[in-house]
C-alpha positions in Angstrom: 0.0 0.0 0.0 1.4 3.3 -1.1 -0.5 5.6 1.3 1.6 7.9 3.5 -1.4 8.8 5.9 -2.4 6.0 8.2 -5.9 4.9 9.1 -7.1 4.2 12.7 -10.4 2.2 12.9 -12.4 1.4 16.1 -13.2 -2.1 16.9 -16.9 -2.8 18.1 -19.8 -5.1 17.5 -19.9 -4.4 13.7 -16.2 -5.3 13.3 -15.3 -7.9 15.9 -15.9 -10.8 13.6 -12.8 -12.5 12.4 -13.6 -12.3 8.7 -14.8 -8.7 8.9 -11.7 -7.6 10.8 -9.5 -9.5 8.2 -11.1 -7.6 5.4 -10.7 -4.3 7.2 -6.9 -4.9 7.7 -6.7 -5.9 4.0 -8.6 -2.7 3.1 -5.9 -0.5 4.8 -6.3 -0.3 8.6 -3.0 0.5 10.3 -4.1 0.9 13.9 -7.0 -0.7 15.7 -8.6 1.4 18.5 -10.1 -0.2 21.5 -12.7 2.1 23.0 -12.6 1.7 26.8 -15.8 3.8 27.2 -17.7 0.5 26.2 -17.1 -3.1 27.3 -15.3 -5.0 30.1 -11.7 -5.8 30.6 -12.4 -9.2 29.4 -14.0 -7.8 26.2 -10.9 -5.7 25.5 -8.5 -8.6 26.2 -10.4 -10.9 23.8 -10.5 -8.2 21.1 -6.8 -7.6 21.5 -6.1 -11.3 21.0 -8.3 -11.2 18.0 -6.4 -8.3 16.4 -3.1 -10.0 16.9 -4.4 -13.3 15.5 -6.0 -11.8 12.5 -3.0 -9.6 11.8 -0.7 -12.6 11.9 -3.0 -14.4 9.5 -2.9 -11.4 7.1 0.9 -11.3 7.4 0.9 -7.9 8.9 1.7 -6.1 12.2 -0.7 -3.3 13.2 -0.8 -1.2 16.3 -3.4 -1.4 19.0 -4.6 1.9 20.7 -6.5 1.7 24.0 -8.5 4.8 24.2 -9.5 5.7 27.9 -12.9 6.8 28.7 -12.0 9.8 31.0 -14.4 11.5 33.4 -18.1 10.8 32.8 -19.8 14.3 32.9 -23.3 13.2 31.9 -26.9 13.4 33.0 -28.3 10.3 34.7 -31.2 8.1 33.5 -34.8 8.9 33.0 -37.9 7.0 34.1 -38.8 6.4 30.4 -35.3 6.4 29.0 -35.8 9.9 27.5 -37.6 13.2 27.8 -38.4 16.1 25.6 -37.2 19.5 26.7 -39.2 22.4 25.6 -37.5 25.8 24.8 -38.2 28.4 27.6 -39.0 25.7 30.1 -37.2 25.3 33.4 -34.9 22.3 33.9 -33.0 21.2 36.9 -29.8 19.3 37.1 -29.9 17.7 40.4 -26.9 15.8 42.0 -29.2 13.9 44.2 -31.8 12.8 41.6 -31.8 9.0 41.0 -34.2 8.8 38.1 -35.1 12.0 36.1 -38.2 13.2 34.3 -39.2 16.1 32.1 -38.4 18.7 34.8 -35.1 17.5 36.2 -32.1 15.0 35.6 -29.5 13.4 37.8 -25.8 13.9 37.5 -23.0 11.3 37.2 -20.5 14.0 38.0 -21.7 15.4 41.3 -19.1 18.3 41.5 -20.7 19.9 38.5 -22.4 22.3 41.0 -19.1 23.7 42.1 -18.1 24.4 38.5 -20.9 26.4 37.2 -22.6 29.7 38.2 -25.4 31.8 37.0 -24.9 33.1 33.4 -23.1 30.0 32.3 -24.2 28.0 29.2 -24.4 24.2 29.4 -24.4 22.2 26.3 -25.9 18.6 26.3 -25.7 15.7 23.9 -22.7 17.2 21.8 -24.3 20.6 21.8 -27.7 19.6 20.5 -29.4 20.9 23.5 -28.6 24.3 25.1 -29.3 25.3 28.8 -28.8 28.7 30.4 -27.8 28.5 34.1 -30.2 30.8 36.2 -28.7 29.8 39.7 -27.0 27.2 41.6 -28.7 26.2 44.9 -26.9 23.4 46.9 -27.1 20.2 44.8 -29.2 21.8 42.1 -28.4 23.7 39.0 -31.5 25.5 37.9 -31.5 26.3 34.2 -33.8 27.6 31.4 -33.9 25.6 28.2 -32.6 27.8 25.3 -32.5 25.0 22.6 -34.8 22.1 23.4 -35.1 18.5 22.0 -35.0 14.9 23.0 -32.6 14.1 25.9 -32.0 10.5 26.7 -30.0 8.6 29.3 -26.4 9.3 30.0 -25.8 12.1 27.5 -22.8 14.2 27.9 -22.6 17.7 29.4 -20.1 20.5 28.5 -19.7 23.9 29.7 -19.4 26.5 26.9 -15.8 27.8 27.1 -14.6 24.9 29.2 -13.6 25.1 32.8 -14.9 21.9 34.3 -12.7 20.6 37.0 -13.2 16.7 36.5 -9.7 15.1 36.5 -8.6 13.7 33.2 -7.8 10.3 34.8 -10.5 8.6 36.9 -10.3 5.6 39.0 -11.7 3.5 36.1 -9.0 4.9 33.8 -6.2 3.8 36.3 -7.6 0.3 36.2 -8.1 0.4 32.5 -4.4 1.3 31.9 -3.5 -1.9 33.6 -5.9 -3.8 31.2 -4.3 -1.8 28.3 -0.9 -3.1 29.3 -2.2 -6.6 29.7 -3.6 -6.2 26.1 -0.2 -5.4 24.8 -1.3 -2.0 23.6 1.1 0.1 21.6 -0.6 3.3 22.4 -2.7 4.6 25.2 -4.9 7.7 24.4 -5.8 9.9 27.5 -9.2 11.7 27.2 -10.0 15.2 28.3 -6.3 16.3 28.9 -6.1 19.8 30.4 -2.4 20.1 31.1 1.0 18.4 30.9 0.4 17.2 34.5 -2.5 14.9 33.2 -0.1 13.4 30.6 2.8 13.0 33.1 0.5 11.2 35.5 -0.7 8.8 32.7 2.8 8.1 31.7 3.9 7.3 35.2 1.0 4.9 35.5 1.9 3.3 32.1 5.5 3.0 33.1 4.6 1.3 36.4 2.3 -1.1 35.0 4.3 -1.7 31.9 7.6 -2.5 33.7 6.0 -5.5 35.1 5.1 -7.0 31.7 7.9 -5.4 29.6 5.3 -3.3 27.7 5.6 0.4 27.3 2.9 2.1 25.3 3.3 5.5 23.8 0.9 8.1 25.2 -1.5 10.1 23.1 -3.1 13.2 24.6 -6.7 13.8 23.2 -7.2 17.6 22.8 -11.0 18.0 23.5 -11.1 20.7 26.3 -10.8 24.5 25.8 -8.2 24.7 28.6 -5.8 22.5 26.7 -5.4 24.9 23.8 -3.4 27.6 25.6 -0.9 25.0 26.9 -0.8 22.8 23.9 3.1 23.2 23.6 3.4 21.9 27.1 1.1 19.0 26.4 3.1 18.1 23.3 6.3 18.2 25.3 4.9 15.7 27.6 3.1 13.4 25.2 4.2 11.3 22.3 1.4 12.6 20.2 -2.1 14.3 20.2 -5.5 13.4 18.9 -7.4 16.2 17.5 -10.8 15.1 19.1 -13.2 17.4 17.3 -16.4 16.3 18.9 -16.1 17.6 22.5 -13.7 20.3 21.5 -16.1 21.8 19.1 -18.8 21.8 21.8 -16.5 23.8 24.1 -15.0 26.3 21.6 -17.6 26.4 19.0 -17.7 24.6 15.5 -16.3 27.6 13.7 -13.1 27.6 15.6 -12.3 23.9 15.0 -10.8 23.9 11.5 -8.2 26.5 12.3 -7.4 24.8 15.5 -7.0 21.5 13.7 -4.4 23.0 11.3 -2.6 24.7 14.1 -2.5 21.5 16.3 -1.2 19.3 13.5 1.5 21.9 12.6 2.6 22.2 16.1 2.8 18.5 16.6 5.0 18.1 13.4 7.2 20.9 14.6 7.6 19.2 18.1 8.4 15.8 16.4 5.1 14.5 17.8 2.4 12.4 16.2 -1.1 13.7 15.2 -4.4 11.8 14.8 -7.5 13.6 13.4 -10.7 12.1 14.7 -14.5 12.5 15.1 -17.2 12.2 12.4 -14.8 11.9 9.6 -17.1 9.5 7.6 -20.1 9.8 9.8 -22.7 9.3 7.1 -21.3 5.9 6.3 -22.6 4.6 9.6 -25.8 4.0 7.7 -25.0 4.9 4.0 -22.7 2.9 1.6 -21.0 6.1 0.4 -19.8 9.4 2.1 -21.0 13.0 1.5 -18.7 15.3 -0.6 -18.1 17.3 2.6 -16.8 14.2 4.4 -14.4 13.4 1.4 -13.0 17.0 1.6 -12.8 16.8 5.4 -10.6 13.6 5.2 -8.5 15.1 2.3 -8.0 18.3 4.1 -6.7 16.5 7.2 -4.2 14.7 5.0 -3.1 18.0 3.4 -2.7 19.5 7.0 -0.1 16.9 7.6 -1.9 14.6 10.1 -0.2 11.1 10.6 -3.6 9.4 10.7 -7.3 9.8 10.2 -9.7 7.9 12.6 -12.9 6.1 12.2 -15.1 5.6 15.3 -18.7 4.5 15.1 -18.3 4.1 11.4 -16.4 0.7 12.0 -17.5 0.0 15.5 -21.2 0.0 15.0 -21.9 1.0 11.4 -23.3 -1.1 8.5 -20.3 -0.9 6.3 -17.1 -1.3 8.3 -15.1 -2.7 5.4 -16.5 -0.3 2.8 -15.8 2.7 5.0 -12.1 1.7 5.3 -11.8 1.1 1.5 -13.4 4.5 0.9 -11.2 6.3 3.4 -8.1 4.7 1.9 -8.9 5.8 -1.6 -9.4 9.4 -0.4 -6.3 9.4 1.6 -4.2 8.0 -1.3 -5.6 10.6 -3.8 -4.8 13.4 -1.2 -1.2 12.1 -0.5 -0.5 12.0 -4.3 -1.8 15.6 -4.8 0.9 17.0 -2.4 3.9 19.0 -3.7 6.8 18.4 -1.4 8.6 21.6 -0.2 11.5 20.0 1.7 14.0 22.8 1.2 11.7 25.4 2.8 10.9 23.1 5.7 14.7 22.9 6.5 15.2 26.6 6.6 14.8 27.0 10.3 15.7 23.6 11.5 18.2 23.2 14.3 20.0 19.8 14.6 20.7 18.8 18.1 21.7 15.2 17.7 23.8 13.1 15.4 21.1 10.7 14.6 18.7 13.6 14.0 21.2 15.2 11.5 21.5 11.9 9.7 17.7 11.6 9.4 17.5 15.0 7.9 20.4 14.5 5.7 18.8 11.3 4.3 15.7 13.3 3.4 17.5 16.1 1.8 19.8 13.7 -0.2 16.9 11.4 -1.3 14.9 14.4 -2.3 17.4 16.0 -4.6 18.7 12.7 -6.1 15.1 11.4 -6.6 16.0 8.2 -4.9 13.5 5.2 -5.0 13.4 4.8 -1.2 14.8 5.8 2.1 15.8 2.8 4.3 16.4 3.3 8.0 17.8 0.5 10.0 16.4 1.4 13.4 15.9 -0.2 16.8 13.9 2.5 18.5 12.2 4.2 15.5 13.5 7.6 16.3 15.2 8.1 13.0 12.0 7.2 11.1 10.0 9.6 13.4 12.2 12.5 12.5 12.0 11.6 8.9 8.3 11.4 9.0 7.8 14.9 10.2 8.6 16.3 6.8 6.7 16.1 3.5 8.6 13.9 0.9 7.2 11.8 -2.0 9.7 9.1 -1.4 8.7 6.1 0.8 10.5 5.6 4.0 11.1 1.9 4.9 12.0 1.4 8.6 13.7 -1.9 9.2 13.6 -3.0 12.8 14.3 -6.2 14.7 11.8 -5.2 17.4 8.2 -6.2 16.8 7.1 -3.4 19.4 8.9 -0.8 17.3 7.3 -2.2 14.1 3.9 -2.0 15.5 4.4 1.6 16.8 5.8 2.7 13.4 2.4 1.6 11.9 1.1 5.1 12.9 3.9 7.2 11.6 3.2 9.2 8.4 4.9 7.9 5.3 6.8 5.1 7.2 6.4 1.5 6.0 7.8 -0.7 9.0 9.3 -4.1 8.2 10.7 -6.7 10.6 14.4 -7.2 10.0 17.1 -8.9 12.0 20.0 -6.6 12.1 23.4 -8.3 12.4 26.6 -6.9 13.8 28.3 -6.8 10.4 27.3 -3.7 8.5 27.9 -5.0 5.0 25.8 -8.1 5.7 23.1 -6.1 7.2 22.9 -3.7 4.3 22.9 -6.6 1.8 20.1 -8.3 3.7 18.1 -5.0 3.7 18.5 -4.7 -0.1 17.5 -8.4 -0.5 14.4 -7.9 1.7 13.2 -4.8 -0.4 13.9 -6.6 -3.7 12.0 -9.7 -2.6 9.0 -7.5 -1.7 9.3 -5.6 -4.9 9.7 -2.2 -3.1 12.8 -1.3 -5.2 14.4 -2.4 -8.5 18.0 -3.4 -9.4 19.9 -0.2 -10.3 17.7 2.2 -8.4 19.3 4.6 -5.9 18.3 4.4 -2.3 19.5 6.1 0.8 20.4 3.9 3.8 20.9 5.0 7.4 22.2 2.9 10.2 24.4 3.0 13.3 28.0 1.9 13.8 28.5 -0.3 15.7 25.3 -2.0 14.7 22.4 -2.7 17.1 22.5 0.2 19.5 19.3 2.2 20.0 19.8 5.9 19.3 23.1 5.2 17.5 22.3 6.1 13.9 25.5 7.8 12.7 25.8 6.6 9.1 24.3 7.6 5.8 25.0 5.7 2.5 23.8 6.3 -1.1 23.5 2.9 -2.7 22.6 1.6 -6.1 20.4 -1.4 -5.5 22.3 -4.6 -6.0 25.7 -3.2 -5.1 25.8 -5.2 -1.8 24.5 -8.5 -3.2 
């Protein structure tokens, strides 16, 4: 597959069948997301095993991302399962209420009464219903319905402009991190991050649990709170990547602000050598329809042109009618957008500062391959760092990351324009380079006589030790 931009797909009832999942992987899924907002620990462990088994049957390695639920800021349940809110009517959010009705609803998050005051605006069910706060009296938040409609059990609550104090990591999330480690997850996504402290806490938990099992997932910060925007640089510094989670973010900052924020966040992630995933409602209509809207096609393509590492499918593959078809459709859109890009590598290097030898080698490989029009860039890597640096810049030449580590191979499945391959690196440089050429020839990735750029470390096999760049005519080491 020649796509540079990767596809993340959520596993759920519609896609947990072995054959369906196999077809999804064949269609182009690179990362499988396990949504910890639904299901038990046993469900997640079973699905993780299924992913590994089906990927092995397909002859591929894909990454697994465990997406934590985060704080549940939701209304409670209603006597009939739902109510109809009328514009202008009074409606009470009551922390003591067990079962709601047309006049009041309970709260899962009891401290909401401490976070709001008269004049605030509360948005329910992804902004579909709007409540104006009149006053707060003890355990009750008394509101007037501005925009009414149907409100059903457990719908989410946001405060316009942000400012809710619920911690990013709940007791459930702490337990779920242990489950994610047991699943062998390659990435853990932390929901409702507000600051670098939230990320650092998650990273400590991941490190503590992961040390016992020899598993160390990378940490993705989901940007969906207004408070995260001013401190985005600090969050990027603490995380391995971000997810542009446009659903809750749009509710807090307004729909109109999201496109510009998306571009800014992806740009900042690339500049900080971090990963970026664009998510939420990318192909929403394909939950029930066999083809997307033109607006959805443009949305996916624009995320690719923004430089995102991956685009994500949520309900489309978890519970939709067309889980395979939506992956096929997204892959075709991504490929067309990838091919439309015009690399501007020289301009991207104007303000770069190289601080490490291996980083300098990575950038040197990009510059050389771009100007010599090489057929491929080949990075022999243990940790994947060289491939990460290369993937932060736009180049229309494929980057092959050859690694002896299956863990690294799976992580690299998310990196833009990186094709990871499992490869046993020997201590002898010339033998290793010959084996690398042979592997690429056997897989028809290059042809005899084509120029490729190879990077490796000497002595071989030391993580972070890339210090050598070679320009090779394919076949010269064979």
